C-alpha positions as CSV (number, residue, x, y, z in Angstrom):
1,M,0.0,0.0,0.0
2,Q,1.4,3.4,-0.9
3,R,1.1,4.9,2.7
4,I,4.1,7.2,2.2
5,I,2.4,9.7,-0.3
6,L,-0.7,9.9,1.9
7,A,1.4,10.3,5.0
8,A,3.2,13.2,3.4
9,T,0.0,14.9,2.4
10,I,-1.4,14.7,5.8
11,A,1.7,16.1,7.4
12,L,1.6,18.9,5.1
13,L,-1.9,19.8,5.5
14,A,-1.8,19.4,9.3
15,S,1.5,21.2,10.0
16,G,1.3,24.5,11.8
17,C,2.9,27.8,11.2
18,D,6.2,28.6,13.3
19,A,5.3,31.6,15.4
20,S,8.2,33.2,16.9
21,V,7.4,34.2,20.5
22,P,9.8,36.2,22.6
23,P,10.5,34.5,25.8
24,A,8.9,36.1,28.9
25,P,11.2,38.1,31.2
26,A,12.7,36.4,34.0
27,P,11.0,37.3,37.4
28,E,12.8,39.9,39.8
29,P,14.3,37.9,42.6
30,K,12.7,38.1,46.0
31,T,14.5,39.2,49.1
32,S,13.1,36.2,51.1
33,Q,12.6,32.8,49.5
34,A,11.1,29.6,51.0
35,P,13.6,26.6,51.2
36,V,13.8,24.8,47.8
37,S,12.3,21.2,47.9
38,R,14.5,18.6,46.6
39,A,11.6,16.2,46.1
40,T,10.5,15.2,42.7
41,P,7.4,17.0,41.8
42,K,4.6,14.7,41.0
43,P,3.2,14.9,37.4
44,Q,-0.1,16.5,37.0
45,P,-2.7,14.1,35.5
46,T,-3.9,14.7,31.9
47,A,-6.9,13.9,30.0
48,Q,-6.2,10.5,28.3
49,L,-7.7,9.7,24.9
50,P,-9.4,6.4,24.5
51,A,-7.4,3.9,22.4
52,G,-8.0,3.8,18.6
53,R,-8.9,0.8,17.0
54,T,-6.9,-1.5,14.9
55,E,-8.4,-4.9,13.5
56,K,-6.2,-7.3,11.4
57,V,-7.5,-10.8,10.4
58,K,-5.5,-13.2,8.1
59,N,-6.6,-16.6,6.9
60,D,-6.6,-18.7,3.9
61,L,-9.5,-17.0,2.6
62,Y,-8.6,-13.2,2.9
63,E,-6.6,-10.6,4.8
64,F,-8.4,-7.8,6.2
65,E,-7.1,-4.7,8.1
66,Y,-9.1,-1.7,9.5
67,A,-7.8,1.1,11.6
68,Y,-8.8,4.6,13.1
69,P,-7.1,6.9,15.5
70,P,-7.7,7.8,19.2
71,K,-9.1,11.1,18.2
72,A,-12.0,9.4,16.2
73,A,-12.5,6.9,19.0
74,A,-13.0,9.9,21.4
75,I,-16.3,10.8,19.8
76,P,-18.8,8.1,20.3
77,A,-21.0,8.9,17.3
78,L,-17.9,8.9,15.1
79,K,-16.5,5.6,16.5
80,A,-19.8,3.9,16.0
81,L,-20.0,5.1,12.3
82,L,-16.4,3.7,11.7
83,D,-17.1,0.5,13.6
84,K,-20.2,0.1,11.4
85,R,-17.9,0.6,8.4
86,L,-15.5,-1.9,9.5
87,A,-18.1,-4.5,10.0
88,T,-19.6,-3.9,6.5
89,S,-16.2,-3.9,5.0
90,R,-15.2,-7.2,6.5
91,A,-18.6,-8.9,5.7
92,E,-18.4,-7.7,2.1
93,L,-14.7,-9.2,1.8
94,E,-15.7,-12.3,3.4
95,K,-18.7,-12.9,1.1
96,S,-16.9,-12.1,-2.2
97,S,-13.7,-14.1,-1.2
98,K,-16.0,-17.3,-0.5
99,N,-18.0,-16.6,-3.7
100,D,-14.7,-16.3,-5.8
101,Q,-13.1,-19.3,-3.9
102,A,-16.1,-21.5,-4.8
103,E,-15.8,-20.3,-8.5
104,A,-12.2,-21.2,-8.7
105,G,-12.8,-24.6,-7.5
106,K,-15.7,-25.1,-9.9
107,N,-13.6,-24.1,-12.8
108,G,-10.3,-25.6,-11.8
109,Y,-7.9,-22.6,-11.2
110,P,-6.2,-21.6,-8.1
111,Y,-7.8,-19.3,-5.7
112,R,-5.8,-16.4,-4.4
113,A,-6.5,-14.9,-1.1
114,H,-8.3,-11.6,-1.3
115,S,-7.4,-8.5,0.8
116,S,-9.0,-5.3,2.0
117,G,-7.5,-2.6,4.0
118,A,-8.4,0.9,5.4
119,K,-6.5,3.3,7.5
120,W,-7.9,6.5,8.9
121,E,-5.7,9.4,9.9
122,V,-6.3,12.9,11.3
123,V,-5.6,15.6,8.7
124,A,-6.9,18.6,11.0
125,D,-8.3,19.0,14.5
126,L,-10.1,22.2,14.9
127,P,-12.6,23.4,17.6
128,R,-15.7,22.5,15.7
129,W,-14.2,19.9,13.0
130,L,-12.1,16.6,13.0
131,S,-10.8,16.2,9.3
132,L,-10.0,12.5,8.6
133,S,-8.7,10.8,5.3
134,A,-8.4,7.2,4.6
135,E,-5.9,5.3,2.5
136,M,-7.7,2.0,1.2
137,Y,-6.6,-1.1,-0.7
138,E,-8.3,-3.9,-2.3
139,Y,-7.2,-7.1,-4.1
140,S,-9.5,-9.6,-5.5
141,G,-7.1,-11.9,-7.2
142,G,-6.0,-10.2,-10.2
143,A,-2.6,-9.0,-11.2
144,H,-2.2,-6.4,-8.6
145,G,-4.5,-4.6,-6.2
146,M,-5.9,-1.1,-6.1
147,T,-5.3,1.8,-3.9
148,F,-8.0,4.4,-3.3
149,F,-8.9,7.1,-0.8
150,D,-11.9,8.5,1.2
151,A,-12.3,11.5,3.5
152,L,-14.8,12.8,6.0
153,L,-15.4,15.6,8.1
154,W,-17.0,15.1,11.7
155,D,-19.0,18.3,12.8
156,R,-18.8,18.3,16.7
157,E,-21.6,20.9,16.7
158,Q,-24.0,19.0,14.7
159,N,-22.6,15.7,15.9
160,L,-22.6,14.1,12.3
161,A,-20.4,13.3,9.3
162,R,-19.9,15.7,6.4
163,T,-17.9,15.7,3.3
164,A,-15.8,18.7,2.3
165,A,-18.1,19.4,-0.5
166,D,-20.9,19.9,2.0
167,L,-19.1,23.2,3.3
168,F,-19.4,24.7,-0.5
169,I,-22.2,26.2,-2.6
170,S,-22.1,23.0,-4.7
171,K,-19.7,20.4,-5.7
172,A,-19.5,22.0,-9.1
173,A,-18.8,25.5,-7.4
174,L,-15.9,23.7,-5.4
175,S,-14.6,21.9,-8.7
176,A,-14.7,25.3,-10.6
177,A,-12.7,27.3,-7.9
178,I,-10.1,24.6,-7.7
179,R,-9.6,23.2,-11.1
180,E,-7.2,25.6,-12.7
181,P,-4.5,25.5,-9.8
182,F,-5.2,21.8,-9.4
183,C,-4.6,20.9,-13.1
184,A,-1.4,23.1,-13.1
185,A,-0.1,21.3,-10.0
186,L,-1.1,17.9,-11.5
187,D,0.6,18.4,-14.8
188,K,3.8,19.6,-12.8
189,E,3.7,16.5,-11.0
190,R,3.0,14.3,-13.9
191,A,6.0,15.9,-16.0
192,K,8.3,15.2,-13.2
193,R,7.5,11.6,-13.1
194,R,7.5,11.1,-16.8
195,G,10.5,13.1,-17.4
196,E,8.8,15.3,-20.2
197,P,5.9,18.1,-20.2
198,V,2.4,17.0,-20.4
199,N,0.4,18.1,-23.4
200,R,-3.3,18.2,-22.6
201,Q,-4.2,18.2,-26.3
202,S,-2.5,14.8,-27.2
203,G,-5.5,12.8,-27.1
204,D,-4.1,10.5,-24.5
205,Q,-6.5,10.2,-21.5
206,F,-3.8,10.3,-19.1
207,D,-2.7,13.7,-20.3
208,E,-6.1,15.3,-19.8
209,C,-6.9,17.0,-16.5
210,I,-9.7,15.4,-14.3
211,D,-12.4,16.9,-12.2
212,P,-10.9,17.3,-8.7
213,A,-14.1,17.3,-6.9
214,E,-14.8,13.8,-8.0
215,H,-11.8,12.6,-6.1
216,A,-11.2,12.5,-2.3
217,V,-11.0,16.1,-1.1
218,I,-9.6,16.5,2.4
219,L,-9.4,20.0,4.4
220,G,-6.3,20.8,6.3
221,S,-5.1,23.7,8.6
222,S,-1.7,25.2,9.3
223,N,-3.0,27.3,12.1
224,G,-5.3,24.8,14.5
225,R,-8.4,27.4,14.0
226,T,-9.6,27.6,10.4
227,F,-9.3,25.4,7.2
228,D,-6.7,27.1,5.0
229,R,-5.6,24.1,3.0
230,I,-7.3,21.8,0.5
231,G,-6.0,18.4,-0.5
232,I,-7.1,16.2,-3.3
233,L,-6.0,12.6,-3.3
234,V,-6.1,10.8,-6.7
235,E,-6.1,7.1,-7.2
236,P,-4.1,5.1,-9.8
237,Y,-5.5,4.9,-13.5
238,A,-7.3,8.2,-12.9
239,A,-4.7,10.9,-14.1
240,G,-1.9,8.4,-15.0
241,S,-1.0,4.8,-15.7
242,Y,-0.9,2.4,-12.7
243,A,2.9,2.5,-12.6
244,E,2.7,6.2,-11.9
245,G,0.8,5.7,-8.7
246,T,-1.3,7.9,-6.7
247,F,-1.1,11.7,-6.7
248,D,-1.7,14.2,-3.8
249,I,-2.2,17.7,-4.7
250,T,-2.3,20.3,-1.9
251,L,-3.5,23.9,-2.4
252,P,-3.9,26.9,-0.4
253,V,-7.2,28.4,0.3
254,T,-7.5,31.6,-1.9
255,E,-10.3,34.4,-2.3
256,R,-11.7,32.5,-5.2
257,I,-12.1,29.2,-3.2
258,L,-13.4,31.4,-0.1
259,G,-16.0,32.7,-2.6
260,S,-17.3,29.2,-3.4
261,V,-17.9,28.5,0.3
262,K,-21.4,28.5,1.8
263,P,-22.2,31.6,3.8
264,A,-22.8,29.6,7.0
265,Y,-19.2,28.3,6.8
266,K,-17.2,31.1,5.6
267,G,-15.9,31.6,9.1
268,E,-14.5,28.2,9.1
269,F,-11.9,29.1,6.4
270,S,-9.2,31.6,6.0
271,V,-7.1,32.7,3.1
272,R,-3.4,31.9,3.1
């Protein structure tokens, strides 16, 4: 699974800005002081997050992995949602694996164990929002498996899951606002991997630009208060050959992007 690319994107979207804060002035010495205790101070208790969840199953029929982080487990309704998705994914994998194993036996060819995996990670943790992304993988006996992505926003005020597009006037408005910078950044990355410029007029489908809003859109923050970055995670075959792998494109929030946000959510974003 190509976890390195996703991990780099999440780190970029979640990293904060370095603020240089001058140190506080040292206090004036007092004329009389109490004796200094040599005893080791006791650590103050801190709030502990509940453990996240990591489920791993491997047998002759299939291999299954599903994980989500402690910050997701700390929200009961979100934990319940992810647990339900876990159970559904495993049940679907088990059913399809049994069907394919039966078909293989019936037709006299070897059965290759299937696999399915999903790993959720925190992109941004804001006062109102928990932004998550997932890298997923599936293999069903063919030449190779397939990586794909998912994303969700947990709205703490409403206690429900949303998508990034839900915060914009429409999916089309989001696409129009980010398409031009996205396509430019995508072409730059494709040219780097191919060793030559991309010609969108070549007629090759892997030279064309794609609709960014049709892929996993994740919202990130550099300040811990507002969303000021947008990430687009693109699976293999969508913008290039399988060998070129996945693409992750990160864009700063601009005035044009802010203009496509629903009025009720404009305060959740800031321009970088």
